[in-house]
Structures are given as C-alpha cells and as structure tokens.
C-alpha angles and dihedrals in degrees: 000000000000127000089251092058090044090053090056096048096037093092090053091050093049090047089063091061099041096089091050092048091048092051096042096048107029094160093062120073107249091226091072089066091053101043097080093057100064089041092054092044091049090052091048094052091043087061088066092061099090094051092043090053088052088057097253124140129206121215126181121179128199113189113237114151102353093167088066095039092251114134133152096249115173118196129186117198131142095286095045092046094052092053093043090055091049093048095049099033097048087038092059092049092047092051090050091048093048092054089068097031099053119058115228089211098052105031133067093238095173090063094042095054094043088056091045093051091048089054094046093051092044092052092049088051091052097051097040102041116106093185114081096213092052090046089053091051091053090042092059090043088060088054091048095047092045088051088057093046095047090048093043091118090053093167087074116083092212091054091053090046093050093047092050092046094051091046096050095047099041095042089051088054091045092055090049089051090051089053090053091050091051089051089051089051091052089053098043107022092230139088092204112115094207092050091047090053089051090055095045095113092052096053096045106109094027113137090240094050098088095043089051090049093052093046092050092049091051088058093047096045095049094048095045093045098243119172124307094015093053094095094093095062100067091049090049087066087085086083120098112279095252087059092050091048092051107034103028103041110027113018130010098039088051092057089088090050089051091051092051092047093046095050097038090099088058102044106024089086085078118075088214089069091054093048097044097046095042095039098049089041095056091043090052090047092056098041094047095050093043093049095046093067095064096058126096097192112090092217089048090055091048091047093058091040088056090051089051095049091047088054089051092054092043093052091051092051090051095051092041090055088069088073088078089070092064133069115260092255091060102030095077089075090062101038091079087088091059093047089049090050093051093044093048089047088061094042094048091055090055103044098034093047090052092047093052090050090048091053089049090054092050091049092045095049100037103029095234143071095195109120089206088067097039131076140115094046095128095095094038097048104025097159092049088048090054091051090050093050095050095043096044096044090050090051089049089054099246124152141282092027127093093250090065092058097049090043090055089050088048091055090048091053092049093049092051091052090084090055095059102111102218142065091030090289090146090075106019089043089076087075092068101061091041095051090041091055094047091048090049089055090057090044089056089046098053090043089058091047091056093053105035101034090051105038107024133050127046120352109231109191092163090067095050123091094215135022106266123235138157116289121253116270093251091061092048098051097078098049090043090056090049096048088046087058088049090057097039094049089044092054097036105025097160092071086082095039095095090054091047090052091053092049091050089052088056093050097044105032093152090066090050089052088055090057100262117148118201113226112174119191117185123195138159105233119059097159126250097329132158088256091059093050090047089054092049089049091051091053095046096045091041092054091049092050091049092049094049099036096128090058099056110022089087087086088080090063091057091071109084111226091222090067094051126110090245090056090048089052093048094045092045092051091047090048092051091049092047092048091047090051092051092048092046093048089051094062102023098084098153088241120124088199090060093047090052089052089056092048096046093044090053090047092053094046097044100041096034092050091048091052091052099041094045092039086229101153111111127170119194116168095179094101097034118117121235117269114234128209095248089054090054089050091054091048090051091049092050092047094048092047093048095047093043091060089067094059107035117103098206124081090209090057090047091053092050093048091048090052092049090055091052094047091049089054089052089055088057090056090050092049091050090053098253101125094163091056090045090052091048091050091049092051092048093049092046092050092045094051091045092052091049090051092047090053093041093090093057096049117102119251116272117253107214089213094054111133095225091058093060125090113263121199092207093055090047092052093049094046092048090046092054091049093048095046094047091046092050091049091049093049092046092048090051093046099048109042112171093192138034116269115271091218092092089058091056092045091055099041107032094091099025098052104021101031094228133119099200102081097196093051092047091051091051097044104032115015092037097025097133091049090054091044092054091048089054089048090053091051090049091051091049090049091052090049092051091046091050092051092050091046091049092050092049091048093050090047091056092048092051091045 
C-alpha cells in the first residue's frame, strides 16, 4: 500500500481508536488526539504542490477486483490536490475550533469525532479516486457520515428531520450518478476516469451519452444543493456549527462541483452540458441570494448564501466548459470563467468557513442566532466583529478582499457568455450578466445584514439568554487564520495563481494537449471596465435596498408556504408513506394462508412464464426407469390422502391423513434404497404427528360452517398450478442435463477422500460440511429465540402474579 492510499484511509484507521481514547483519557478533550492527523495530511498533500505546478500527475493503484475493472486507483492532479488541501486544511481548523466549541462534559465527543473522521476520509476518497465505482462508494459514505453529523443532536426533532432530508436527496442523486457511471462503462469498457476522459471524443454521439450526462448531473446537483435540490441544505444547519463550517461551506457541498469539474472533459463536448450546468447554476445563484435576505437566523442566512455561492461556481464551470469547442488559440478568451470558478472556490472556503465559525461564536456567547434579538455587539465582541466584517465584505465582493477579485472575474465570465458563438448564446447569453448582477445585489445585501444587524444598532441584553462576551482565544484562532487568508489572498492573489493554472489544466486537458499553457494573472485594477461599473451599481443599489428594507421585504410574504419546494417535499414524503401504508395494509392480512397464496402465485407466474417464453420444457424418457405397480399404489395413496385433507371436518382425521402421506413418502425412500432417508422421514412424521396430537387439546373446536374448511376453487387452481410447474421443471431438468451427473464423483471419492462408506452421510458431513454447520447454527439461533420468548413470558407472568 502506497503513502497516498494510506493518507486516504488514515482517518478511518484513527476513527477505530477514538472511542478507546475517549474512554481511557476522559479528562482530555478527544479533539486533541485528532488534530495532528489533518495537519500531517495537509503537509503531505502540500508536498505534491511543486510537481503539480510542473504539470506532473501521481497515480497509485491498489488491486481490488481487477476482473471487473475495479481497483483502488488514487490520482493526484491539480484538481484533486486543491480539494485535498481544502479537506485537510479546513478540517484541521474545524477540529481545533470544535475543541473549544463542544463541551467534553455535555457532548458525546467519541461519536462526533468518529463521524467527522469518516467524513474526512470519505471526501479524500471522492476527490482522489480515479475509479468510478470506488468514487461512488466514497460518495455515498459522505452522505452517510453527513447524515450522522447533521443528526448528531438526535434528541432534537429538527436535527433528525434535517439529517433524513439530506440523506434522501443526496442518496437519490448518488444512485443516479452510479447509473451514469455504469452507462459510461457500457460506452467505454472501463471504470477509470482518466481512461474515460481519453476516450471522450469516441463516445460523443453515442445513444447512451445524453442519459449518462443527465444521471451524472443529478448526482452533482443534489450534492452541491443546486435548484431545486437545494432544500436540504438549510435544514442541515441544525448540525453543530463545526459541522456546518466543514461540510456545508468548504467540503461536502463542493463534491458536486468537483464531479462537474472532473467530468467536464467528457461531457463538455455536448452543448447540453454547457446549458444545464450554467443554467441551473445561475438560477441557483439568484434564488439562493434572493431567499437569504428573508431569514432572521444567521445560520439560515449563511445556508442560503452557500447555495447562492455554489450556484455561482457551477455557472462559471458551465460557461467555461464552452472553451473546449474552440481551438487553443481562441479558447483563452473563454477560459476566464473556469479560472474565476477555481479562484472563487478557494475564496469561498476561506470567507464562508470564517463566517460559519463567527456565527457559532455569536451563538455560543449570546445563546441566540436570531438577528432580531442581536445588535450592539461590536464593542463587546470586537475580534468577532472584525472576523464578521472581513468575511462578509469579501463575500459581498468589496475590495481589498479576495472575494472582490473573484467576483470581478465572475462578472467578466458572465459578460463573455454572450460572445460564445454557439447554442444561440449571442442572444440568450444576455441573461447571464443580468441575473448575475441582480444576484450580486442581494449578495451584498445579506452580507450587510450579517454585519450590521448583529454588531451595530441597539444592544438588547434582555433578549439574550446569557451575558455576551468575547470568545476564548482557542475558539478565535481558526476563524482568524481564515480571515487572514482572505486578506493575504486579496492583497497578493497571484500566490495561488500557479495552483489555479494546474487545476484549469485538469478541467480542460484537451486544450493542454493542443499546446495551450494556462497563465492566470490576477490584479485589482483593470481600468474603467463594465465589471467595475457593475460593482459600483451593486454597492449603490444594495445600500438603498438595505436602507429601505421595511418597505419592500413584504414581497416575501406574498409567496404562500404551501407552494414552496419544502412543502412539496414534505407532502410528497407524506403521500409516499400514506400510499405505502395503504398498499401494505392491503396485502398484510396477518394470515399465513394468504401469504402462501402470494408466494405460490408469484412462483407459478414467474417460473411458468419463463418455461413458455424460453421454450424450456423438454421431455426425454430415454433414461427414465420403469414404473412398477406398487409405486403406482403408493402414488394413489399419497394423492388420496392429500386431497382428502381438504374435505374432512375433523382435525383428528386431518392429522391421521397427513401422517399417512408422510409415511407413504418414507416407503418410497425405502423402495429406492435410501434407508437412512426413510428412517429420517419416519422420525419426522412421528414427531410431527405427536406434536399435533399434543396440541390437539388446546385447539378450538371446529365449526363445520367455517369458511376455511370449505373447498375453494382459487386455492385448488394455485395448488394444482404449483404441482404442475414444479413437475414440469423437474422433468425438464432431468431431460436436458448440460453436464454429467456428479454422482459418479461421490461414488469414487466417498471412501477414498472422506473415509466413509455411507455416501449420504459423507456428503452431509464432509463434502457439504459448511452447509450442514450453518443449518445447525440456524437451528441453534431459533432454539435460543424460542427459549428467550418462553423465559420472557414466564418472567412477565411472575411480575403480574
């Protein structure tokens, strides 16, 4: 196993020991044991930076199921490295923050950190896996671990609701993504992402190409909270703040963005990919920013702001994908959208992570996140206020912070959308800069709300649950580091330019193959450009909207909640549950007789239909033994006994007839020279009859008019059908043997290899020993269950007595 594979599974290995460490050293916060791991992993991945900048790629393969083309192949290129650095770097800061945020006396820290490590390892697996099946496994593990983290406070109904909602939506998308990957495999014959990218030109135009594209995008859109699948993200804010800062700003929600970026070389050849990714992205950008303004919960505002920013990045990736349709000499004009997406991806992780941590501090130190109760905290919590100003102003796109630079690049990408010369972008492309500008106005607005509604205005101590004060230094370190990066990258943006160039080479490899070299230069002043005037307009209109908010925010009340997507989700879930209950109640009658009818009917239809459709019935009497008169007599006895049971009115008579059928079968075994089976059958029938007779006294008296005692044509048809179908299958199987009988093998080896003369016993004990062992284990488990039920009944009887 290589170091790269070890780096991916290291969080899983440490997660195994977390409960023991927590139990062995209860006085030490469990987070301290975890903190070194993400720091070491961050340092390890940082060591790849020089070779990635040089354009080199590292690939390590660990064989898993090579016969199916499934291997644990880990690949580090620019895109994978960027996400690995975000996962481990932000992960280290989140662990440090959580040490001071979560109390070791009040919280189940062993569970929290196990879940967090599972998520960290799963995300590393997603962004570094080159095999699509392995990527899918890690992808679903991120959904599972995020479900556990969101529902960490499981005593809260809203936490359970948010966890379930995120699981249902993201797992649905994950299954769709798996379908798309299988379709890609059918087109290419490989699960390798790098090999699939190399064959992109050959599969374009395949009849499965568009279905695969749609399935992949469903997975990406659900995970990255794109409209209309964004509804799970606000409810996920019920998770502890460290979870929100890690999962819902820097890592998990960007998994869909990673997937789109990774598979852009495969699908960007289709104009549908450009339109869907860019269109849903810009729609999500607008809806998220517009919806954020109406919320009073700080985490609710940040949740919708995250949705909005994810839409921004997604729209840029969609428009940037159009560069593939141009020669390398022309494509540089359009790649600005991709560089803006990558740059904003980095910036968003810094300012949004710091803002979530800031909100956690406010909640932790005041007891509320409701902006209607907050205000005047600037002088009481000056460091937290500074963090809020830097993070929010960067998110609003104000200089000199990094968000301003990527927002200017975003405007540039949107303006150039109308210049893309295909798919009618010349006219419809005007929509993109207009919607982008409107959404940016609302982004500026909710950024101002976060800062000024929380830290300025009237101080209201009577509405706060605790007396506010500045957070301890340990809780401030992580957000301070993040806002420091906001400032440093804002002042010296080209320190990340080499990494951006490498990521762009991963997203647009076809242009690299044509000889194009990406060389991003980021600077503050571009002159008096349309982007600058758009920014000035955003600030002016945003300030006016903030000043006159009471006069226009009533528009949010004009949208009935019952017509919202959340309501549609709730009603749909309730409808599915109601329909499932009705369907279940229709066939769950608490009658074994009815359940057997279902089973036997399905057996007749499925096997009978197969026999007919496949023309599988074959009758060959060449190797059939002669039937003697005494065998016919036994068959007649068995038939008469079986049919007579249906018509007799006495339970005693039914028991006797049933026993006679069993004893007649044992005579068959004796005739066919299987005395051990005959003896077994005799014992079983004797015990069965004896048990029936023992229970006979406790059975209710038979009512001669009981419905179940009367002959039923439906039951007769089903029973006859089962007999006919099974008989036809048996005759066909005997008449069309594809291989020689295995009986000769047992005849030759029973004594030689097993040392036994009784062939049946040797088969059961030696050749099929595990089968017999498992049967015994099943009987033992059943016996324990029966014993427990009897013991429970006796115990309850004593308590009641």
